[in-house]
N, C-alpha and C positions, 0 to 999 in steps of 0.2 A: 503493499499500501504506499504510495507518494505521501512527502509530507503535507500536500496541499488538499491530497482523498484526506486525509488524518484529521485536519484544521477543522474542514467542513464537517467531517463524523463529529466530532467535542460541541461544537456550534451547533449542530442540530439536538443532540441532548443536551447541552443547557437550554433548545430552544424547548425541550420538550417537558423540561421540571418547569418550565416557567407557567403558574397557575393566576390569571388573573391582577391584582395588584401587593400580590404575595410575592416578599423579598428571603430568599432561602442564601446560605450560604454552604459552602460543602467543604467538610475536613477531611483534611490527605494526611497520613502520616509521610514525614519529610525524608525518610530513608528507605522505604521503599515502596511511595505510593500510593497506598492500599486505602481505601476509604474507611475511618476509625469512626466505631460504632459505639454506643453510650457516654458520651462526651455532655457533659452537664456545660450548658450555656443560663448562668444566670446575671437578672437586670439588679445591678444595685441599687436603682433608683425605684424602680418596679416591683423587686420584688420576688418578681416571675421568674420561674426556670424551666427548661422545656431537655431533653436527651436525642441527640444523635441516632437519627436510624441506624442499621446495615449496610446503607448505601453511604455513611457520611454526611446525610442532610441532614439541616436545620432550617424548619421556617420561621423565622422570626415577625413573622404578623405581629403578635404579641404587647413585643415590644415598643414604646416609644423611640420617636425618631433621635430626643436627646438622654434615652439610655445610656450608662455605658455596662457594658458586655464585661462578664468575665468567662472566661471559656476556660474549662479546666476538666482535666483527666490524670488518673491516679498512675497512668505510667507516660505522662506529657507534660511538658512545661507548659503556665499556663499563660493564657495570653489574655490583653484588654484592649479593648475596644470601643471609638466609639459608635452606635449604630446607625449614623447619618453620615459616618464615613465609609458608608460599604454600601457596592453598589450590587445588583440583584445576582446571584448566583457565581462569590466570588468563593476562587477555591482559597481555602486558607490552611498553608503546611504547618503539622503540628512537629515540635523537637521533640524528640522523647526525649525522659527523667531518666538520666546517667545509673540512676542507684536502683529506680524500676526496673531499667533493662538488664540492671545485672540479676536480674530475680527471672528472668525470661530465659527458655532455653528454645533453640531456635532449631533443632536436630535429630530430636526426639522422635519419630516415628517421619522424620520428612516433615514437621510442621512445628510451630510454634504453642510452645506450651509452659505453662506460672512453673519452676522449680517445685513449688511446694507439692505440687500433685506431679511430683513423678519419683518412680518408686524403684527407678533405677539411680546407681549411685554417677553423679555427673559433676564433672569439675568445669569452671570457668575461669579464662585468662582474657582480659582487657589490659587497654593502655594502661589504666589507674595501676595494675598489677606492676605493668615495667616502670613504670612513672620513675626508679631508681635502679635504673639495669637499661642496657643494650647487647641484644643477647645475640651470639654471631652468627647464631643460623635459627631457623624454625624449629630444629632439631633440640636447640639450645635450651629455647622460648620454651619446651613442653617441661621445662627442672620447676617449672611453676606450678605443676599442676601436682597434686596428690598422686601419690601411689605411681608415680612414672618416672621409672630408670633411663636412661642414654647409653647405650652402649658406643661406642667408637672404637675402629682401627688403622684409621690414617686421617690426616689432619681435617680433609674434607667426608669427616665422617658425621656418622650420627642416625642411631635405631634405635625406635624406640621401642622400651620391652612395658606392657602392661599384663596386671595379675599372672606373668608367669607364659606371657605370648609374646613374640615378637617377628617382624616382617612381615610376611603375607597371611601373619592371623594376626595382625591389626589393620584394620580399613584406614587408609587415609585417604581423606575427603577433603579438595578444596572449591570452595564455590558451589556445590552440590553434586559436582563430578567425583568421580571415582579414579582416584590415581592407581589405586593398585592394578594391576596388568597381568599376560600370559604368561609373563617372564619374572614376577617378582618372584624370591626364590624366600627360602626358610632359614637361609642361614641372615647376615647381616647385610641390613639396606642403609645406602645414604640417602636415596629419591627426596625423604622432607628435606633436604637442604637446598633446590631446586625452589624453594618457596623465600622470596624477600619478607621477612620480622618485616622491615618498615613499613610494608604497605597492606599490615594486617589489623582490622579491624579488631575483632574478636577471633580465639582459640577455642573452641568445645570438645571436651574427653567426654565420651558415653561409657562406662567400665561394664566389663560382661559383653555375652554374644547377644548381638545385633543385627543381626540377620534378618528379623522381620520388617527390618527399615531399611535394610542397604546390600543383604544377600549376601554371598557366599566373602570366606578372608575377615568376618568379622565378630571372632572368637573371644579376643582378647577385651576387645573391645573399638572404640571409634573414634580419629583426630580428624574434626573436621575443623580448617582452618575458611576463615571468612576475612577477606580481604575489601580495603572499604570502598563503601560505594559514596559516587558523585550526589549531593544532594539537589534537588529542583527549587527553582528560588527561593537559594540561601541568599542570607539578608548580605550579604556577600558574595557578591560578582566571583572578587577574582581574588583566588587563595594562593600563597605559592610558600611552602613553606622547605627548608631544609635541613636535614642533619650529619654532621660530620666526625670521624672521633680518630682518635690515634691513640696506638697502644706502641711504649716506646723499647719494654723489653721485648714483647712478640714481634715487633713491627708490623703490626695492621693499620691500615687506612681501610676503611668506609666514608661514601661520602651516598648520601641519597638525597636524593628532590624530587618534593612532590607539586604540580599544577591543578590546580582544582579554578574549571570556570562553570557560573552556575546560570542558566535564564530560567524564563516562569515556563520556558517546554521543555528542556532540557539541560544535562551538567554535564561535564565530563572530569576524570579524576586520569591524570598522567603522571608516572611513577619511574623514575631512571634510580637504580642502585650501581654501584659498581666498590669491586668491596677486592683490597690484597691482603690475606694472612700471609706474614710468616713464617720460618723453621718452628716448632712450639717448644719453650724451653721449659724443661721439669724443675718441680722444690728438691730444694739441696737438702732440706731437713727430712731425715731417714729413721723417724720415730719407728718403723718398723722393724729395724734392724736389721733391715739387708745394703748390704753396703755398695756393692756392686749391681743388684738389680735394676735394671732397666737404661744404665747407662748405654750411651750410644757410643762405643770407644773407638767404633772401627767404621770407614762406608768404601764404596767403589764409586770412581767417578762414570758413570753410565757413556761417556761419550770417550772413552777408552776401552782399549782390550786388556781389562787391568792382568797384572801379573801376581799382584800381591793387593793385599786391603792397605788402605790409606788411616793413617790414625786423626782421630780428631780432635782437634785443641782444646774443644770445650765439647765432654762429654755429657753435659748436661743438655746442649742443645740438640734437638733430636732432626739431624740431619733430613732433607726429601720430604719434609713434610709441610710446605710451604704452597701453596693454591690462590688462587684468582676466582674470581665470579662475577659476569654482569646480567645484570637482570631490570626486564624491561614491562611494565605494564598501564594498558590502556586500556580505560571503561566509558562508558557512554548510556547516563542514562536515561529514557525518552520517555515524556507523560505520550500517551496513547490518546486518552479520556480519562475522565475524573475517576474511573473505574478499573484502569488497565495503563503498563510501563510495559518498557524491553531494557531490558539490559546486553550489553555488549561487551560484551569483555576479551580480551587477546592479552597474553602473557606469556613470556620469552625467557628462557633461563640460561647460559651456560658458560661452563667452566673452563680454566685449565686445565691441563692434564692435573691428575691426581696421582701422584705414589700411594700405593699401597708398602703402606710403613714396614707392618707387620711381616708382609713379604719377602720386605729387601734384608732383613735380617734374621732368613731361615737359613741354620748352618746344617751343612749337612758332610759328614766325612771332613769335620772340622774347617772349614773352605765354606764361606756364602755359597747360596746355593742360586742368587740369582746376581745381578749387575743390573739388570731394569726388571721392575715392575711395577706401572703402573694404571689407571682406567684414561681410556681416552676421553674429550669433550664430553662431561655431562650435558645434553642437551633436552630442555623439553620447552616444546610450544601447546598453547590452548587457547583455541578459539570456541568462544561459545554465543549462544544466545536464550537467554532467558527472557520468557512472558508470564507476566503474574498479572492475574486475570478476580478482579472483587465484584462479583454481581450473580445474587440471589439468584441461583436458580432450583428448579425440581432435586437434582441429583450433587449438586453445590454451590457453597455459598463462597467457596473462595479456590482457586484452579493456578497452577502454573506448568509451565512446558519447557525445558530445557534442553537442548540440543548442544551437543561440543562435539571435538575434534582432541586427537590431542597427535604429536607428531613425537617420538622418544628414540633418541640413539646414545647409546654407550658402546663401548669398547673397551678393551684387554689389550694390554702388551709386556710381553716377558720375554728376557735375553737372561740363557743363566750365565752362569761365571767362565770367563773362558772361554764364551764360544760365539763363533762367527754367523750366527741366523736370531732371529726374533721373532717369536710366535706372533700371531695379532688374531684377535677375534674379535668380529665387527655387527654388533647389532642394530637394527632397527625396526620401529614397531611402529603400527598406524594404529591408534585406536576409535570410533565415532561409539558414542550415545547418549542417548535420549531418554529422559523421563521426563513423562505427566501425572502429576499429584493433584489431588483433589482433598479438597475439605468441606465437612458438612455439618454443623450446629442445630440441633432441634429442639425443641421446645420444654423436653423434659430431661435440661442441665445435662446434654452427652452429644457429644460428638462423631462423627466417622471420619478419620483417615485413612486413605486409599488410592492405588495409583498400581501402574507397571514400570518396567523398565526394560531398554535392549543396549547390549552391549556389546561389541564386533571385535578382536584382536587381530591384527593380522601380521605375524613374526617376520622376519626375516633375517636370517644368518649366514654370516660369509668367514671363512680362515684362510689364511694364509703365510707361508715362513718365508722372510724377509729375511734377502743373504748380504754379508760386509766383508768388506774387502778391509785390509791390518796394513797400514803403512806407521810406520815407530809407536805403532801399539796406538793410530787414533781411526778409530771407523771411520769408516765412509759406507756408504750407501752402495748397494751392486742393483744396476737393474733384475737381477736372480730375483724368480718369486715360484711359491712351488704350493700348490692349492692344501690344508691340511686337515684334519678332521675338524667341524664347524661344533658351536658351544650347544648350538640348539639344530633341532630339524631342518636339514641344508635345500631340501628342495621345498618344502608347505610346512609353514603352519600355521593354524587357525583354530583361536577359541572365541566363543559365544554365549552369550549369556541369556535366558527370556523370563520374566516372570513379574509376579501379580502380586500385591499386598494389601491386604487393609488392616489398621487397627481403632478400635471402638473405645474409648471415653466417655464412662458414667459417673456424675456427684450421685453418688449415695444420699448424703446428705453434706451440708455446709461445710461438714470437719471430715468427712471422709468419699476418695472415688474410688472406682477399681477399672483396671482399664485391659486388653486383653487384644489380639492379632494374631495376624497368621499370615505366612508368605510360601508361594508355591515358585521354585526355583529352576529352570530348565537347564543344562549348560552342554554343549558340545566343544568338542575337542579331534582335529585334524591334525594328523603332523604325519610328514614323509619325507625318509632319507634317501639323500643318491650318493652315499659314501659306506656301501654299506661293506668293505673289507676293513674299518674299522676295528668290529668288533662282530667273531660271532657269534648272535643272538636274538638273531632270527626277528629283524627289526628291520623291516622293510616301511613300512606302515601305519600306522595306530588312528585307530577314530572308537571316539568314546563320547558315550552320552549318558548321565547324569541328572536323576530328576531329585527335586530335595524339597520336605513340606517343614519350616520348622514356626515355630509360637512363642506366643509371651502371655504372660499370669503378671498381672498386679496390682494393688491394694494399698493406698496410703491411708493412714489415720491421722488425724491432725487433735491435740487433745485442745482444753480450756486453758491450760496453762504454758503452749507454748512447746509441748511435745510432737514429734513428730516418726510416727510409728512406719515402714511402709518393709512392703515383704515383695519378692519377685521373683517369679520361674521365665527363665529363656532359654532356648535354644539355637544352637548356630551349626554352620556346618563352613566348611570348605573343599569344595572341588578339585581334587589336582590340577595344574596350570603343564603348560608347556617348561617349564620349568623344573617341577618335577616329578613329569611322565621320560621326557627328550633332552634332560641335559647331561652332559659329558663335563667332566670338568676335574683337573688332578691336582691338588693340593697334599705337598706332604706325602710324598708315597702311596695317597689314599687316593683312585678313581673311582669318583659316580658316575653308572652308568644308569641305561632307560632300564627302565621295570611298569612296560604298558598293562599291567593288573591291578596296578594300582587302581584305588578306590576311594571315595570323599572320607572324611572323618567328622564327627559329628560333636558341640560341645553341648552339653546337660548344665542350667548355673540356677543353684539355689541360693538367694541374699536375704539379709536380710537388714535395714537398717535403721538406725536409733539417733534419734538428732532432737538439743534444747538450744533456742534460740530466746533472748531477749524481749521485749516489746518493740526495740525500735530495728531489730534484726542486726545489729550493730557487732551480740555477743552469742555466736554460735559454738556446738559441741554437737561434732557425728563421730559414728561408729559405724561403717559397714564392715560383713562380714560374709563372706560364700564360698562356699565346694561347688565346684565344677569337674562332672565325669564325663571324661573323655572318652569317645568309642570309634575303633577303627582308628587309632591314632596313628597318624602319619611319622616317621622319625627312619634314620638314619640307621641299616644296620647292613651284617657283612652277607653281601652276595656273589654266590656261584654262579659263573655263568659255565655250564655244561658242557657246550660243544667247541670250546676256545681248550686247543692243543698245543698254544704255544708258549707254557711252563707244565713242568711235571706238578705241580704246587695246585688243586681245583682254584682255591681260594685267590692264586696268581693271575695277571696276564703282565703280559709287554705291549707296552705303551708309550708312543716313542721313543722306543728303544729302552725301556727301563721296565722293570718289572713291578708293579705296582696291586698293593691288594683293592680290592675291585670290593666296595659299598651299593648300596641303592634305595631311594624311598622303598618304605613297604609299609604295611598297613597292620600295625604290632599289636592290633589289641586293644586292651582299657587302659586310661590314663587318669591320675585322680590330680587337681592341684585346691586348696584350699589356701584361706589366707584373712587378712584382716585389716583397714587402714583407718587408723584413729586423726580426727582434725579436729581441731581448734583456733576459735579468731576471736580474741578480744581487741574492743577499739574504747577510745575516750571519743569524742568530735570535734576532730582541729585540735589534737593535741599526742596520740600515740596511736599506735595501731601495734597489734601481738599476734602472728602465725603462728601453726606448728601443724607439722603432719608427721605422721609413722606407720610403717605400712613392714606387713610378714605377711612370707608364702612359703608356702611347704606344698610342692609336688611328688609323685611319681607311678610309679608302673604299676598295675593290679597284677601284673601276670608274668613280671621277672620285678629282678632287683635291680635294674638297668637306673636310675635316677634321669632326669626329665634335662633336657635343654631349657635356658634362659630363666632359670631359680636363682631370683636374687635373694640374696641375705637379707637383713634387716635393717632400712636405710630410712631415712626421714631430712626433716628440714623445717628450718626455725628462724624467721628474723622479728625480729620488732626494729618497725618505725617510730619515728620521734617527729612534730610537725614542731615549726619557728616559726612563728606567725604568718606571712602571706608570701614569703618570697623562700624559706628555705627546707630544707626538708633532710633528715640522716636516716639510716637502714645501718641496722648487723643483722649480718644472714651468717647461720650456722647450719650447714650438711654435714652428714656422716652415714657411715655405713660400718655392718657389723663384718668380719673376717665370712670365708666360707672355704671349709675342708676339699682335701682333695678328692674324697671318696663319693665327694656331691658331684663330682660334676660328671655331664653328661658322654658317653663314647664317643659318639659323633663327630668331635670336637668344635664345635659350637661355642662349648661355653672357652676356650683356650687357655686347657691348663696349661700349655707350654709355655703360655705366657706369664706365668707366675716363679716367683723366687726357685731356685734349686736349693732342696737342702742333703746334706751327704751325715748320711747315721752311724757313722763309722765303714759299713757295710758297701751300701750304695749310693748311688747318688737318685735322690726323688723329687719332685716339686713339693711345693711349700702352700698352693693351694694362695686365694688371694686375701693379704691380708687388711682387718681393717683399718680405715682412715676416717679423718674428722678434716675440715675446710673453713674457713672463717671469712668474710668476705665483709668491708665498709664500703659504704655509698654516702654519697653527699650532692644538692641539687643546688643551686643559687640560681633567681630569677630576679635578672636585673632590671624586667620590664617584659610588657606582653609581647613583647618580640625577640627576645632575647636570654635565655636559656642555657646554665652551664652544670654539668655531671662533670661528677669522677667517684669511680669505681676501684677502690685497690680490693682486686680480688685473691684470695688465700694469701691470707696476712701475712702468717710466719712459715710461707715459701718450704709445706708438707708435699713432702712426693708422695706418690696415690696412683692406683691407676682403679678407677670403674672394674665394676666385677665384669669380666668379659670380652673386655676389652685389648686391644694390640697397642694399645701406644697411651706413653704417661700423660696425666694432666698438668698444664699449664701448674709453674710457678706461680711465688710475688709477681703482678703484673698491678699495672697503672692505665686506667683506660680515662683515656680525655674525651671529651661528649658537648659540642655544642650545636646547642637546638637555634634554628632561627625561622622568622618568618620576612619576609620583602614584597 
């Protein structure tokens, strides 16, 4: 529809509402352009009042022309207007109240709901929570959510872990579009770093299986990132903002620019961000007692055919951990009518090469195994169109249509020590998705959310060996290339899902409500190889189809003295993707091979929540406990290829001229995870605020003694913020984690036991497991004016050396970050 046609429709619609000499206004939410119902318009002189209908329309006929009108809603900032200054059918945009908005969750069942009525555990991260910090990536930002741990294997890493689930068992969503795709792996992922944290408005974390609203992969939970949406008819027609930060010890530089333009018909938001991160310098205070653990004593020059290792002058500096990244986003918000709008969303992210630090430090027979091992530029491009409709119909009051396309590129490159050939594996992925969601509110205090979803993944995988020549140890690329086995199916890889879902919510009384829902999902996978000579495993093509029905049931009771008791049962599933079924990868002498007989895994979760809040909601205590039963659990195990005769040992094969052990993803039977999260928030308005959370997780296999991967040790986070007047804030933060014994590590290698300290018991060497740690951070800000603000962040104050559980890289030591925020 052209712009002139939309204007014509809007004019006709406004004329339709005009009746006689009555005067009407239309009240619209300024963030999503949806009409706001139940808004009270009160005449201060006449003492008359009226409430807006479900189309956001208010008839002002009863008010005198000289009356002062007070327009108010619990979730929006109030507005005062003189009646005679209002023309007929004026559209008035309401600005959401920040405090009220923080109590509304947008992502559960893909529709808006009050946090008080949600039976699942949910965390919300807003700009207010990040007021005294500047997270390096969107993965680091998740440290502000209760019960979330972030694993890293390299400088450009960040894999969130929720309730013992990680990687393709945690669903990432950006602006309603699922990021998880056909090649999301079960190991560690760094895809969340492709989101610029400076472009985010809010981030929601839903804990536990959430497959009713989101489908496959949402076993541990959902991380939903919401980017900023430009506001139509903003009082400031032009807004220009910038954030610049510099970290001298880590040599980090971040430059972020925002530009927003608003008219009464459309608005635009543009974001540019460039980040350059230097090599990570670890802490020097080794309270754990292992003097040499993690030190980067030597390195290899990737541009040379090294004859021996090179000494690192500063072993606390983890060389080859630097990287850079560019992010761009353009968003248009277009008002189509008083009851509909369209959001056009374009996002692009591209990193530099990112060295795999843990692989570059892998030792074999006393020498470094690799001279080079890096991820090529990680690229993500997304284009989406989001239509919002708010018009009462027989089947819905509100509806959304989201159409999206994502183009993703990633690659892996490695060259072994003193080798003149480099292995290159390149993956390209095109993802198309469509979501159509509906919401209907009924007169009996109930509502229904329902919708459909379709996704299609097209995977392209290629691999080649590139030869080099050496002159005086200096390497030069040759023009000789040889095809080698691909990481994923070399001929064809398709993965698609089709689903339908609903969730019904019912207020039993003013103090209690119930919700239940179901989802049916059909998944199809097609994979073909054209390099059958790699492994004689009878794999030429794989075609699989799986169907799953998942459900959820929740109940919430709110007592008169502000206690909230909630119970929830939910089921989730994860259908094997192409990475699960058709991946070939060698790591530390272990080769992952395809298993075409792999079936979906299921999670059945029961949880109970208990919380107590003060009358003003400023002080809150909550406890959430859960038990998750996993059926047909997918995990790595030793896998024999019966037809292979390349070695005498049936458990090994020859791969790239090396004898390696073969493992594959298999359905291991039943497993369990249980745990609890304790949250506390205390505050005094405009004085101080205290937050604390503690997370405990335990898991294991029902059918064997093998531990599950990604089961975090006890960890927590405490922050104390002090407000000095209107211009200055201070914050003290304390993060900690207990240790984890080596016998609790998974056998598949996901937990990285070999990255922990080595100990000698007088007879043999063994791994110690991850030591406990705790770090302190100090932050302060000062606002010189409403256009200029400074922030100082002193992280790891006591320069502690530590690693997050399952991480292959040491965390930064003491470092100072200077941040300047400005408007122009």
